[in-house]
Structure formats: structure tokens, C-alpha cells
mmCIF entry with sequence, helices, sheets and N, C-alpha, C, O atoms, coordinates in Angstrom:
data_MODEL
# 
_entry.id   MODEL 
# 
_entity.id                         1 
_entity.type                       polymer 
_entity.pdbx_number_of_molecules   1 
# 
_entity_poly.entity_id                      1 
_entity_poly.type                           'polypeptide(L)' 
_entity_poly.nstd_linkage                   no 
_entity_poly.nstd_monomer                   no 
_entity_poly.pdbx_seq_one_letter_code       MDVKKNGDVSFWYADIGGVPGYRPPLQGDMLADVCIVGAGYTGLWTA 
_entity_poly.pdbx_seq_one_letter_code_can   MDVKKNGDVSFWYADIGGVPGYRPPLQGDMLADVCIVGAGYTGLWTA 
_entity_poly.pdbx_strand_id                 A 
# 
loop_
_entity_poly_seq.entity_id 
_entity_poly_seq.num 
_entity_poly_seq.mon_id 
_entity_poly_seq.hetero 
1 1  MET n 
1 2  ASP n 
1 3  VAL n 
1 4  LYS n 
1 5  LYS n 
1 6  ASN n 
1 7  GLY n 
1 8  ASP n 
1 9  VAL n 
1 10 SER n 
1 11 PHE n 
1 12 TRP n 
1 13 TYR n 
1 14 ALA n 
1 15 ASP n 
1 16 ILE n 
1 17 GLY n 
1 18 GLY n 
1 19 VAL n 
1 20 PRO n 
1 21 GLY n 
1 22 TYR n 
1 23 ARG n 
1 24 PRO n 
1 25 PRO n 
1 26 LEU n 
1 27 GLN n 
1 28 GLY n 
1 29 ASP n 
1 30 MET n 
1 31 LEU n 
1 32 ALA n 
1 33 ASP n 
1 34 VAL n 
1 35 CYS n 
1 36 ILE n 
1 37 VAL n 
1 38 GLY n 
1 39 ALA n 
1 40 GLY n 
1 41 TYR n 
1 42 THR n 
1 43 GLY n 
1 44 LEU n 
1 45 TRP n 
1 46 THR n 
1 47 ALA n 
# 
_struct_asym.id          A 
_struct_asym.entity_id   1 
# 
loop_
_struct_conf.conf_type_id 
_struct_conf.id 
_struct_conf.pdbx_PDB_helix_id 
_struct_conf.beg_label_comp_id 
_struct_conf.beg_label_asym_id 
_struct_conf.beg_label_seq_id 
_struct_conf.pdbx_beg_PDB_ins_code 
_struct_conf.end_label_comp_id 
_struct_conf.end_label_asym_id 
_struct_conf.end_label_seq_id 
_struct_conf.pdbx_end_PDB_ins_code 
_struct_conf.beg_auth_comp_id 
_struct_conf.beg_auth_asym_id 
_struct_conf.beg_auth_seq_id 
_struct_conf.end_auth_comp_id 
_struct_conf.end_auth_asym_id 
_struct_conf.end_auth_seq_id 
_struct_conf.pdbx_PDB_helix_class 
_struct_conf.details 
_struct_conf.pdbx_PDB_helix_length 
HELX_P HELX_P1 AA1 PHE A 11 ? ASP A 15 ? PHE A 11 ASP A 15 1 ? 5 
HELX_P HELX_P2 AA2 TYR A 41 ? THR A 46 ? TYR A 41 THR A 46 1 ? 6 
# 
_struct_conf_type.id          HELX_P 
_struct_conf_type.criteria    ? 
_struct_conf_type.reference   ? 
# 
loop_
_atom_site.group_PDB 
_atom_site.id 
_atom_site.type_symbol 
_atom_site.label_atom_id 
_atom_site.label_alt_id 
_atom_site.label_comp_id 
_atom_site.label_asym_id 
_atom_site.label_entity_id 
_atom_site.label_seq_id 
_atom_site.pdbx_PDB_ins_code 
_atom_site.Cartn_x 
_atom_site.Cartn_y 
_atom_site.Cartn_z 
_atom_site.occupancy 
_atom_site.B_iso_or_equiv 
_atom_site.pdbx_formal_charge 
_atom_site.auth_seq_id 
_atom_site.auth_comp_id 
_atom_site.auth_asym_id 
_atom_site.auth_atom_id 
_atom_site.pdbx_PDB_model_num 
ATOM 1   N N  . MET A 1 1  ? 0.839   -1.167 0.000  1.00 0.00 ? 1  MET A N  1 
ATOM 2   C CA . MET A 1 1  ? 0.000   0.000  0.000  1.00 0.00 ? 1  MET A CA 1 
ATOM 3   C C  . MET A 1 1  ? 0.891   1.240  0.000  1.00 0.00 ? 1  MET A C  1 
ATOM 4   O O  . MET A 1 1  ? 1.864   1.315  0.751  1.00 0.00 ? 1  MET A O  1 
ATOM 5   N N  . ASP A 1 2  ? 0.559   2.188  -0.828 1.00 0.00 ? 2  ASP A N  1 
ATOM 6   C CA . ASP A 1 2  ? 1.292   3.448  -0.875 1.00 0.00 ? 2  ASP A CA 1 
ATOM 7   C C  . ASP A 1 2  ? 0.634   4.465  0.057  1.00 0.00 ? 2  ASP A C  1 
ATOM 8   O O  . ASP A 1 2  ? -0.591  4.536  0.157  1.00 0.00 ? 2  ASP A O  1 
ATOM 9   N N  . VAL A 1 3  ? 1.453   5.230  0.718  1.00 0.00 ? 3  VAL A N  1 
ATOM 10  C CA . VAL A 1 3  ? 0.960   6.282  1.593  1.00 0.00 ? 3  VAL A CA 1 
ATOM 11  C C  . VAL A 1 3  ? 1.253   7.619  0.935  1.00 0.00 ? 3  VAL A C  1 
ATOM 12  O O  . VAL A 1 3  ? 2.383   7.891  0.530  1.00 0.00 ? 3  VAL A O  1 
ATOM 13  N N  . LYS A 1 4  ? 0.241   8.438  0.833  1.00 0.00 ? 4  LYS A N  1 
ATOM 14  C CA . LYS A 1 4  ? 0.411   9.760  0.246  1.00 0.00 ? 4  LYS A CA 1 
ATOM 15  C C  . LYS A 1 4  ? 0.543   10.784 1.365  1.00 0.00 ? 4  LYS A C  1 
ATOM 16  O O  . LYS A 1 4  ? -0.239  10.785 2.315  1.00 0.00 ? 4  LYS A O  1 
ATOM 17  N N  . LYS A 1 5  ? 1.522   11.640 1.244  1.00 0.00 ? 5  LYS A N  1 
ATOM 18  C CA . LYS A 1 5  ? 1.730   12.679 2.243  1.00 0.00 ? 5  LYS A CA 1 
ATOM 19  C C  . LYS A 1 5  ? 0.733   13.806 1.994  1.00 0.00 ? 5  LYS A C  1 
ATOM 20  O O  . LYS A 1 5  ? 0.513   14.228 0.859  1.00 0.00 ? 5  LYS A O  1 
ATOM 21  N N  . ASN A 1 6  ? 0.142   14.275 3.078  1.00 0.00 ? 6  ASN A N  1 
ATOM 22  C CA . ASN A 1 6  ? -0.880  15.301 2.977  1.00 0.00 ? 6  ASN A CA 1 
ATOM 23  C C  . ASN A 1 6  ? -0.388  16.652 3.485  1.00 0.00 ? 6  ASN A C  1 
ATOM 24  O O  . ASN A 1 6  ? -1.193  17.524 3.811  1.00 0.00 ? 6  ASN A O  1 
ATOM 25  N N  . GLY A 1 7  ? 0.922   16.828 3.553  1.00 0.00 ? 7  GLY A N  1 
ATOM 26  C CA . GLY A 1 7  ? 1.469   18.091 4.033  1.00 0.00 ? 7  GLY A CA 1 
ATOM 27  C C  . GLY A 1 7  ? 2.277   17.897 5.300  1.00 0.00 ? 7  GLY A C  1 
ATOM 28  O O  . GLY A 1 7  ? 2.378   16.787 5.824  1.00 0.00 ? 7  GLY A O  1 
ATOM 29  N N  . ASP A 1 8  ? 2.855   18.994 5.789  1.00 0.00 ? 8  ASP A N  1 
ATOM 30  C CA . ASP A 1 8  ? 3.694   18.937 6.982  1.00 0.00 ? 8  ASP A CA 1 
ATOM 31  C C  . ASP A 1 8  ? 2.909   19.047 8.274  1.00 0.00 ? 8  ASP A C  1 
ATOM 32  O O  . ASP A 1 8  ? 3.431   18.713 9.337  1.00 0.00 ? 8  ASP A O  1 
ATOM 33  N N  . VAL A 1 9  ? 1.685   19.501 8.212  1.00 0.00 ? 9  VAL A N  1 
ATOM 34  C CA . VAL A 1 9  ? 0.848   19.614 9.408  1.00 0.00 ? 9  VAL A CA 1 
ATOM 35  C C  . VAL A 1 9  ? -0.458  18.875 9.171  1.00 0.00 ? 9  VAL A C  1 
ATOM 36  O O  . VAL A 1 9  ? -0.800  18.546 8.035  1.00 0.00 ? 9  VAL A O  1 
ATOM 37  N N  . SER A 1 10 ? -1.187  18.615 10.252 1.00 0.00 ? 10 SER A N  1 
ATOM 38  C CA . SER A 1 10 ? -2.456  17.909 10.130 1.00 0.00 ? 10 SER A CA 1 
ATOM 39  C C  . SER A 1 10 ? -3.472  18.762 9.365  1.00 0.00 ? 10 SER A C  1 
ATOM 40  O O  . SER A 1 10 ? -3.285  19.965 9.188  1.00 0.00 ? 10 SER A O  1 
ATOM 41  N N  . PHE A 1 11 ? -4.523  18.129 8.927  1.00 0.00 ? 11 PHE A N  1 
ATOM 42  C CA . PHE A 1 11 ? -5.604  18.829 8.234  1.00 0.00 ? 11 PHE A CA 1 
ATOM 43  C C  . PHE A 1 11 ? -6.133  19.979 9.090  1.00 0.00 ? 11 PHE A C  1 
ATOM 44  O O  . PHE A 1 11 ? -6.400  21.068 8.583  1.00 0.00 ? 11 PHE A O  1 
ATOM 45  N N  . TRP A 1 12 ? -6.281  19.724 10.396 1.00 0.00 ? 12 TRP A N  1 
ATOM 46  C CA . TRP A 1 12 ? -6.877  20.716 11.296 1.00 0.00 ? 12 TRP A CA 1 
ATOM 47  C C  . TRP A 1 12 ? -5.986  21.945 11.424 1.00 0.00 ? 12 TRP A C  1 
ATOM 48  O O  . TRP A 1 12 ? -6.487  23.070 11.402 1.00 0.00 ? 12 TRP A O  1 
ATOM 49  N N  . TYR A 1 13 ? -4.685  21.755 11.558 1.00 0.00 ? 13 TYR A N  1 
ATOM 50  C CA . TYR A 1 13 ? -3.771  22.894 11.623 1.00 0.00 ? 13 TYR A CA 1 
ATOM 51  C C  . TYR A 1 13 ? -3.712  23.607 10.275 1.00 0.00 ? 13 TYR A C  1 
ATOM 52  O O  . TYR A 1 13 ? -3.665  24.836 10.228 1.00 0.00 ? 13 TYR A O  1 
ATOM 53  N N  . ALA A 1 14 ? -3.714  22.862 9.197  1.00 0.00 ? 14 ALA A N  1 
ATOM 54  C CA . ALA A 1 14 ? -3.684  23.474 7.866  1.00 0.00 ? 14 ALA A CA 1 
ATOM 55  C C  . ALA A 1 14 ? -4.925  24.337 7.648  1.00 0.00 ? 14 ALA A C  1 
ATOM 56  O O  . ALA A 1 14 ? -4.855  25.380 6.998  1.00 0.00 ? 14 ALA A O  1 
ATOM 57  N N  . ASP A 1 15 ? -6.066  23.897 8.194  1.00 0.00 ? 15 ASP A N  1 
ATOM 58  C CA . ASP A 1 15 ? -7.318  24.620 8.027  1.00 0.00 ? 15 ASP A CA 1 
ATOM 59  C C  . ASP A 1 15 ? -7.286  25.989 8.708  1.00 0.00 ? 15 ASP A C  1 
ATOM 60  O O  . ASP A 1 15 ? -7.965  26.915 8.263  1.00 0.00 ? 15 ASP A O  1 
ATOM 61  N N  . ILE A 1 16 ? -6.499  26.126 9.790  1.00 0.00 ? 16 ILE A N  1 
ATOM 62  C CA . ILE A 1 16 ? -6.420  27.416 10.486 1.00 0.00 ? 16 ILE A CA 1 
ATOM 63  C C  . ILE A 1 16 ? -5.165  28.192 10.119 1.00 0.00 ? 16 ILE A C  1 
ATOM 64  O O  . ILE A 1 16 ? -4.872  29.218 10.734 1.00 0.00 ? 16 ILE A O  1 
ATOM 65  N N  . GLY A 1 17 ? -4.421  27.720 9.129  1.00 0.00 ? 17 GLY A N  1 
ATOM 66  C CA . GLY A 1 17 ? -3.256  28.455 8.650  1.00 0.00 ? 17 GLY A CA 1 
ATOM 67  C C  . GLY A 1 17 ? -1.935  28.014 9.244  1.00 0.00 ? 17 GLY A C  1 
ATOM 68  O O  . GLY A 1 17 ? -0.948  28.741 9.136  1.00 0.00 ? 17 GLY A O  1 
ATOM 69  N N  . GLY A 1 18 ? -1.885  26.858 9.862  1.00 0.00 ? 18 GLY A N  1 
ATOM 70  C CA . GLY A 1 18 ? -0.631  26.358 10.424 1.00 0.00 ? 18 GLY A CA 1 
ATOM 71  C C  . GLY A 1 18 ? -0.719  26.133 11.920 1.00 0.00 ? 18 GLY A C  1 
ATOM 72  O O  . GLY A 1 18 ? -1.757  26.355 12.543 1.00 0.00 ? 18 GLY A O  1 
ATOM 73  N N  . VAL A 1 19 ? 0.383   25.692 12.473 1.00 0.00 ? 19 VAL A N  1 
ATOM 74  C CA . VAL A 1 19 ? 0.442   25.405 13.902 1.00 0.00 ? 19 VAL A CA 1 
ATOM 75  C C  . VAL A 1 19 ? 0.394   26.720 14.680 1.00 0.00 ? 19 VAL A C  1 
ATOM 76  O O  . VAL A 1 19 ? 1.151   27.643 14.377 1.00 0.00 ? 19 VAL A O  1 
ATOM 77  N N  . PRO A 1 20 ? -0.491  26.817 15.685 1.00 0.00 ? 20 PRO A N  1 
ATOM 78  C CA . PRO A 1 20 ? -0.558  28.052 16.467 1.00 0.00 ? 20 PRO A CA 1 
ATOM 79  C C  . PRO A 1 20 ? 0.760   28.337 17.181 1.00 0.00 ? 20 PRO A C  1 
ATOM 80  O O  . PRO A 1 20 ? 1.491   27.414 17.539 1.00 0.00 ? 20 PRO A O  1 
ATOM 81  N N  . GLY A 1 21 ? 1.053   29.594 17.381 1.00 0.00 ? 21 GLY A N  1 
ATOM 82  C CA . GLY A 1 21 ? 2.272   29.988 18.078 1.00 0.00 ? 21 GLY A CA 1 
ATOM 83  C C  . GLY A 1 21 ? 2.210   29.656 19.562 1.00 0.00 ? 21 GLY A C  1 
ATOM 84  O O  . GLY A 1 21 ? 1.159   29.285 20.086 1.00 0.00 ? 21 GLY A O  1 
ATOM 85  N N  . TYR A 1 22 ? 3.346   29.793 20.229 1.00 0.00 ? 22 TYR A N  1 
ATOM 86  C CA . TYR A 1 22 ? 3.440   29.529 21.658 1.00 0.00 ? 22 TYR A CA 1 
ATOM 87  C C  . TYR A 1 22 ? 2.605   30.538 22.441 1.00 0.00 ? 22 TYR A C  1 
ATOM 88  O O  . TYR A 1 22 ? 2.597   31.731 22.139 1.00 0.00 ? 22 TYR A O  1 
ATOM 89  N N  . ARG A 1 23 ? 1.913   30.038 23.438 1.00 0.00 ? 23 ARG A N  1 
ATOM 90  C CA . ARG A 1 23 ? 1.171   30.914 24.337 1.00 0.00 ? 23 ARG A CA 1 
ATOM 91  C C  . ARG A 1 23 ? 1.628   30.626 25.757 1.00 0.00 ? 23 ARG A C  1 
ATOM 92  O O  . ARG A 1 23 ? 1.677   29.464 26.161 1.00 0.00 ? 23 ARG A O  1 
ATOM 93  N N  . PRO A 1 24 ? 1.958   31.646 26.514 1.00 0.00 ? 24 PRO A N  1 
ATOM 94  C CA . PRO A 1 24 ? 2.424   31.421 27.878 1.00 0.00 ? 24 PRO A CA 1 
ATOM 95  C C  . PRO A 1 24 ? 1.282   30.932 28.768 1.00 0.00 ? 24 PRO A C  1 
ATOM 96  O O  . PRO A 1 24 ? 0.111   31.130 28.443 1.00 0.00 ? 24 PRO A O  1 
ATOM 97  N N  . PRO A 1 25 ? 1.620   30.295 29.888 1.00 0.00 ? 25 PRO A N  1 
ATOM 98  C CA . PRO A 1 25 ? 0.573   29.854 30.822 1.00 0.00 ? 25 PRO A CA 1 
ATOM 99  C C  . PRO A 1 25 ? -0.220  31.050 31.353 1.00 0.00 ? 25 PRO A C  1 
ATOM 100 O O  . PRO A 1 25 ? 0.286   32.171 31.416 1.00 0.00 ? 25 PRO A O  1 
ATOM 101 N N  . LEU A 1 26 ? -1.455  30.791 31.727 1.00 0.00 ? 26 LEU A N  1 
ATOM 102 C CA . LEU A 1 26 ? -2.269  31.847 32.316 1.00 0.00 ? 26 LEU A CA 1 
ATOM 103 C C  . LEU A 1 26 ? -1.683  32.249 33.660 1.00 0.00 ? 26 LEU A C  1 
ATOM 104 O O  . LEU A 1 26 ? -1.148  31.417 34.394 1.00 0.00 ? 26 LEU A O  1 
ATOM 105 N N  . GLN A 1 27 ? -1.791  33.512 33.967 1.00 0.00 ? 27 GLN A N  1 
ATOM 106 C CA . GLN A 1 27 ? -1.261  34.028 35.225 1.00 0.00 ? 27 GLN A CA 1 
ATOM 107 C C  . GLN A 1 27 ? -2.403  34.242 36.214 1.00 0.00 ? 27 GLN A C  1 
ATOM 108 O O  . GLN A 1 27 ? -3.352  34.965 35.910 1.00 0.00 ? 27 GLN A O  1 
ATOM 109 N N  . GLY A 1 28 ? -2.328  33.634 37.377 1.00 0.00 ? 28 GLY A N  1 
ATOM 110 C CA . GLY A 1 28 ? -3.329  33.843 38.426 1.00 0.00 ? 28 GLY A CA 1 
ATOM 111 C C  . GLY A 1 28 ? -4.602  33.057 38.196 1.00 0.00 ? 28 GLY A C  1 
ATOM 112 O O  . GLY A 1 28 ? -4.698  32.242 37.278 1.00 0.00 ? 28 GLY A O  1 
ATOM 113 N N  . ASP A 1 29 ? -5.578  33.320 39.053 1.00 0.00 ? 29 ASP A N  1 
ATOM 114 C CA . ASP A 1 29 ? -6.870  32.641 38.984 1.00 0.00 ? 29 ASP A CA 1 
ATOM 115 C C  . ASP A 1 29 ? -7.687  33.187 37.821 1.00 0.00 ? 29 ASP A C  1 
ATOM 116 O O  . ASP A 1 29 ? -7.565  34.356 37.453 1.00 0.00 ? 29 ASP A O  1 
ATOM 117 N N  . MET A 1 30 ? -8.527  32.320 37.247 1.00 0.00 ? 30 MET A N  1 
ATOM 118 C CA . MET A 1 30 ? -9.392  32.707 36.139 1.00 0.00 ? 30 MET A CA 1 
ATOM 119 C C  . MET A 1 30 ? -10.832 32.384 36.508 1.00 0.00 ? 30 MET A C  1 
ATOM 120 O O  . MET A 1 30 ? -11.077 31.483 37.310 1.00 0.00 ? 30 MET A O  1 
ATOM 121 N N  . LEU A 1 31 ? -11.779 33.100 35.939 1.00 0.00 ? 31 LEU A N  1 
ATOM 122 C CA . LEU A 1 31 ? -13.196 32.867 36.135 1.00 0.00 ? 31 LEU A CA 1 
ATOM 123 C C  . LEU A 1 31 ? -13.793 32.445 34.799 1.00 0.00 ? 31 LEU A C  1 
ATOM 124 O O  . LEU A 1 31 ? -13.578 33.099 33.779 1.00 0.00 ? 31 LEU A O  1 
ATOM 125 N N  . ALA A 1 32 ? -14.549 31.338 34.814 1.00 0.00 ? 32 ALA A N  1 
ATOM 126 C CA . ALA A 1 32 ? -15.162 30.846 33.575 1.00 0.00 ? 32 ALA A CA 1 
ATOM 127 C C  . ALA A 1 32 ? -16.525 30.253 33.879 1.00 0.00 ? 32 ALA A C  1 
ATOM 128 O O  . ALA A 1 32 ? -16.729 29.667 34.942 1.00 0.00 ? 32 ALA A O  1 
ATOM 129 N N  . ASP A 1 33 ? -17.457 30.402 32.950 1.00 0.00 ? 33 ASP A N  1 
ATOM 130 C CA . ASP A 1 33 ? -18.771 29.782 33.096 1.00 0.00 ? 33 ASP A CA 1 
ATOM 131 C C  . ASP A 1 33 ? -18.707 28.301 32.774 1.00 0.00 ? 33 ASP A C  1 
ATOM 132 O O  . ASP A 1 33 ? -19.411 27.498 33.386 1.00 0.00 ? 33 ASP A O  1 
ATOM 133 N N  . VAL A 1 34 ? -17.865 27.935 31.814 1.00 0.00 ? 34 VAL A N  1 
ATOM 134 C CA . VAL A 1 34 ? -17.726 26.541 31.389 1.00 0.00 ? 34 VAL A CA 1 
ATOM 135 C C  . VAL A 1 34 ? -16.251 26.247 31.203 1.00 0.00 ? 34 VAL A C  1 
ATOM 136 O O  . VAL A 1 34 ? -15.504 27.080 30.689 1.00 0.00 ? 34 VAL A O  1 
ATOM 137 N N  . CYS A 1 35 ? -15.833 25.066 31.621 1.00 0.00 ? 35 CYS A N  1 
ATOM 138 C CA . CYS A 1 35 ? -14.450 24.645 31.438 1.00 0.00 ? 35 CYS A CA 1 
ATOM 139 C C  . CYS A 1 35 ? -14.446 23.189 30.999 1.00 0.00 ? 35 CYS A C  1 
ATOM 140 O O  . CYS A 1 35 ? -14.910 22.321 31.738 1.00 0.00 ? 35 CYS A O  1 
ATOM 141 N N  . ILE A 1 36 ? -13.936 22.912 29.819 1.00 0.00 ? 36 ILE A N  1 
ATOM 142 C CA . ILE A 1 36 ? -13.864 21.548 29.306 1.00 0.00 ? 36 ILE A CA 1 
ATOM 143 C C  . ILE A 1 36 ? -12.438 21.073 29.463 1.00 0.00 ? 36 ILE A C  1 
ATOM 144 O O  . ILE A 1 36 ? -11.510 21.660 28.906 1.00 0.00 ? 36 ILE A O  1 
ATOM 145 N N  . VAL A 1 37 ? -12.269 19.997 30.231 1.00 0.00 ? 37 VAL A N  1 
ATOM 146 C CA . VAL A 1 37 ? -10.943 19.463 30.513 1.00 0.00 ? 37 VAL A CA 1 
ATOM 147 C C  . VAL A 1 37 ? -10.770 18.183 29.725 1.00 0.00 ? 37 VAL A C  1 
ATOM 148 O O  . VAL A 1 37 ? -11.629 17.302 29.768 1.00 0.00 ? 37 VAL A O  1 
ATOM 149 N N  . GLY A 1 38 ? -9.664  18.072 29.006 1.00 0.00 ? 38 GLY A N  1 
ATOM 150 C CA . GLY A 1 38 ? -9.389  16.859 28.245 1.00 0.00 ? 38 GLY A CA 1 
ATOM 151 C C  . GLY A 1 38 ? -9.646  17.063 26.769 1.00 0.00 ? 38 GLY A C  1 
ATOM 152 O O  . GLY A 1 38 ? -10.296 18.021 26.350 1.00 0.00 ? 38 GLY A O  1 
ATOM 153 N N  . ALA A 1 39 ? -9.117  16.137 25.998 1.00 0.00 ? 39 ALA A N  1 
ATOM 154 C CA . ALA A 1 39 ? -9.269  16.228 24.554 1.00 0.00 ? 39 ALA A CA 1 
ATOM 155 C C  . ALA A 1 39 ? -9.727  14.903 23.971 1.00 0.00 ? 39 ALA A C  1 
ATOM 156 O O  . ALA A 1 39 ? -9.559  14.649 22.778 1.00 0.00 ? 39 ALA A O  1 
ATOM 157 N N  . GLY A 1 40 ? -10.300 14.070 24.806 1.00 0.00 ? 40 GLY A N  1 
ATOM 158 C CA . GLY A 1 40 ? -10.807 12.785 24.332 1.00 0.00 ? 40 GLY A CA 1 
ATOM 159 C C  . GLY A 1 40 ? -12.194 12.940 23.737 1.00 0.00 ? 40 GLY A C  1 
ATOM 160 O O  . GLY A 1 40 ? -12.661 14.056 23.510 1.00 0.00 ? 40 GLY A O  1 
ATOM 161 N N  . TYR A 1 41 ? -12.843 11.826 23.488 1.00 0.00 ? 41 TYR A N  1 
ATOM 162 C CA . TYR A 1 41 ? -14.179 11.860 22.883 1.00 0.00 ? 41 TYR A CA 1 
ATOM 163 C C  . TYR A 1 41 ? -15.180 12.597 23.761 1.00 0.00 ? 41 TYR A C  1 
ATOM 164 O O  . TYR A 1 41 ? -16.014 13.344 23.249 1.00 0.00 ? 41 TYR A O  1 
ATOM 165 N N  . THR A 1 42 ? -15.113 12.401 25.074 1.00 0.00 ? 42 THR A N  1 
ATOM 166 C CA . THR A 1 42 ? -16.057 13.075 25.962 1.00 0.00 ? 42 THR A CA 1 
ATOM 167 C C  . THR A 1 42 ? -15.891 14.583 25.888 1.00 0.00 ? 42 THR A C  1 
ATOM 168 O O  . THR A 1 42 ? -16.880 15.308 25.781 1.00 0.00 ? 42 THR A O  1 
ATOM 169 N N  . GLY A 1 43 ? -14.654 15.066 25.944 1.00 0.00 ? 43 GLY A N  1 
ATOM 170 C CA . GLY A 1 43 ? -14.412 16.498 25.826 1.00 0.00 ? 43 GLY A CA 1 
ATOM 171 C C  . GLY A 1 43 ? -14.821 17.035 24.467 1.00 0.00 ? 43 GLY A C  1 
ATOM 172 O O  . GLY A 1 43 ? -15.360 18.137 24.366 1.00 0.00 ? 43 GLY A O  1 
ATOM 173 N N  . LEU A 1 44 ? -14.567 16.267 23.429 1.00 0.00 ? 44 LEU A N  1 
ATOM 174 C CA . LEU A 1 44 ? -14.920 16.680 22.073 1.00 0.00 ? 44 LEU A CA 1 
ATOM 175 C C  . LEU A 1 44 ? -16.428 16.846 21.929 1.00 0.00 ? 44 LEU A C  1 
ATOM 176 O O  . LEU A 1 44 ? -16.896 17.860 21.412 1.00 0.00 ? 44 LEU A O  1 
ATOM 177 N N  . TRP A 1 45 ? -17.180 15.862 22.380 1.00 0.00 ? 45 TRP A N  1 
ATOM 178 C CA . TRP A 1 45 ? -18.628 15.933 22.242 1.00 0.00 ? 45 TRP A CA 1 
ATOM 179 C C  . TRP A 1 45 ? -19.226 16.962 23.189 1.00 0.00 ? 45 TRP A C  1 
ATOM 180 O O  . TRP A 1 45 ? -20.260 17.551 22.875 1.00 0.00 ? 45 TRP A O  1 
ATOM 181 N N  . THR A 1 46 ? -18.598 17.194 24.346 1.00 0.00 ? 46 THR A N  1 
ATOM 182 C CA . THR A 1 46 ? -19.079 18.218 25.259 1.00 0.00 ? 46 THR A CA 1 
ATOM 183 C C  . THR A 1 46 ? -18.885 19.603 24.663 1.00 0.00 ? 46 THR A C  1 
ATOM 184 O O  . THR A 1 46 ? -19.742 20.474 24.809 1.00 0.00 ? 46 THR A O  1 
ATOM 185 N N  . ALA A 1 47 ? -17.754 19.806 23.990 1.00 0.00 ? 47 ALA A N  1 
ATOM 186 C CA . ALA A 1 47 ? -17.468 21.107 23.391 1.00 0.00 ? 47 ALA A CA 1 
ATOM 187 C C  . ALA A 1 47 ? -18.469 21.398 22.295 1.00 0.00 ? 47 ALA A C  1 
ATOM 188 O O  . ALA A 1 47 ? -18.402 22.451 21.661 1.00 0.00 ? 47 ALA A O  1 
# 
């Protein structure tokens, strides 16, 4: 089976224009109405 390369980044990163730049950690406490933790199927469907 031949594998075709689809670019240097995933489809999802390519769709937003490339890999996002570095972001520093948040400083101090934050307030949020909703917080989704994790990136598995449960987090995906919750989002």
C-alpha cells in the first residue's frame, strides 16, 4: 500500500493556517462559566 503525504501539518492545523504559536501559561486565577478538561471523545462531544 502506498501512503500519500498530505502536508507537513495535520488537516486541522492546515485549516487554520498552520500550527498556532506559543502561548504562555495563564497568570493567576481565572473565572469561567464553562471549562472543558481533556481532549478525548467526551471532551470533544461536550465542546
